[in-house]
C-alpha positions, 0 to 999 in steps of 0.5 A, spaced: 392 419 661 389 427 660 386 431 665 382 437 663 379 442 668 376 449 665 371 453 669 370 447 674 368 442 669 372 436 671 374 430 665 379 425 666 380 420 660 384 414 661 385 409 656 378 406 656 374 410 660 371 417 661 370 420 668 366 426 669 361 429 673 354 427 673 349 430 668 341 431 668 341 427 662 345 421 665 338 419 669 336 413 665 343 410 665 344 411 672 337 408 674 337 402 670 344 400 671 343 401 679 336 397 678 339 392 674 345 391 679 341 392 685 342 385 688 350 385 687 351 392 690 346 392 696 351 388 701 356 393 700 353 400 701 349 404 706 341 402 705 338 405 699 332 410 701 325 408 698 326 413 693 333 412 691 332 411 684 327 416 683 328 422 678 328 427 684 333 424 688 338 424 682 336 431 680 338 432 687 345 428 686 347 432 680 346 439 684 350 436 689 356 434 685 356 441 682 356 444 689 361 439 691 366 440 685 365 448 685 366 449 693 372 443 692 369 439 698 368 432 693 369 430 686 363 426 684 365 422 678 361 417 673 365 412 669 364 411 662 366 406 657 369 410 651 368 405 646 360 406 647 359 412 652 356 406 656 355 408 664 359 403 668 360 406 675 362 411 679 368 414 684 367 419 688 373 423 692 369 425 698 371 429 705 376 433 702 380 436 707 386 442 706 390 445 710 395 441 714 392 434 712 391 435 704 387 428 704 380 425 701 376 419 702 374 415 695 369 411 694 366 407 688 361 402 685 361 398 679 355 396 676 355 388 676 356 387 668 362 391 668 366 388 675 372 384 674 374 387 667 379 392 670 375 398 669 375 400 677 382 399 677 383 404 671 378 409 674 381 409 681 388 410 679 386 415 674 383 419 680 388 418 685 393 421 680 388 427 679 388 428 686 395 428 687 398 431 681 392 436 680 389 437 686 395 437 690 393 432 695 397 428 699 393 422 702 387 418 699 383 414 704 379 408 703 375 403 706 371 396 705 368 391 709 373 386 711 369 380 707 369 384 701 375 381 697 375 384 690 375 391 694 381 389 698 384 386 692 383 392 688 386 397 693 392 393 694 393 393 686 392 400 686 398 402 691 394 402 697 396 400 704 392 396 709 392 401 715 387 397 720 380 396 722 375 402 724 370 399 729 362 400 727 365 405 721 358 405 717 351 403 716 351 398 711 345 394 709 342 397 715 347 395 720 353 398 723 359 394 720 367 394 722 371 396 716 378 395 713 382 401 712 387 403 707 391 409 704 395 411 698 400 417 700 403 421 694 410 420 697 410 413 700 416 411 705 412 405 706 414 402 700 413 403 692 406 405 690 403 404 683 398 410 683 401 415 678 
């Protein structure tokens, strides 16, 4: 796994994937993948705004990503298959807290055609490795709906440990929903982790 960072340009390379910040030229790939995967994604995500797939919304997303990376408040990354540069999903380290916490939250999504291929595990492990060894964070948190068995399995296989339930944690598909909480620790005294 190679990590590259120069002038706030972030790129993470793994065996099969390239992770990098979204660019304006990604709009068609992103909007097509999200549109084609809408039925698959909507049950697990906050409600989409009416203009969710518009160019204007995407442009705002790109500018937010640039500001977030430069300000070190978040690391939003698109995930591309290296063999054909196909956009397959996204992963974001968000809510980065420095000082005594040295923590962040991770969220992710994969387009339906690319689910269950180990892509997100590869991206998640690389992102957590980057967070621990490049950004010097100590704790990465994640949450998912209790019935989201694939996401729970992904987190567990990637070295995250179950920590409990957060009541009414996020609005998903228009309703306040409980989430199960997981965390990966850079130095984990709870048992061996598999994140880097």
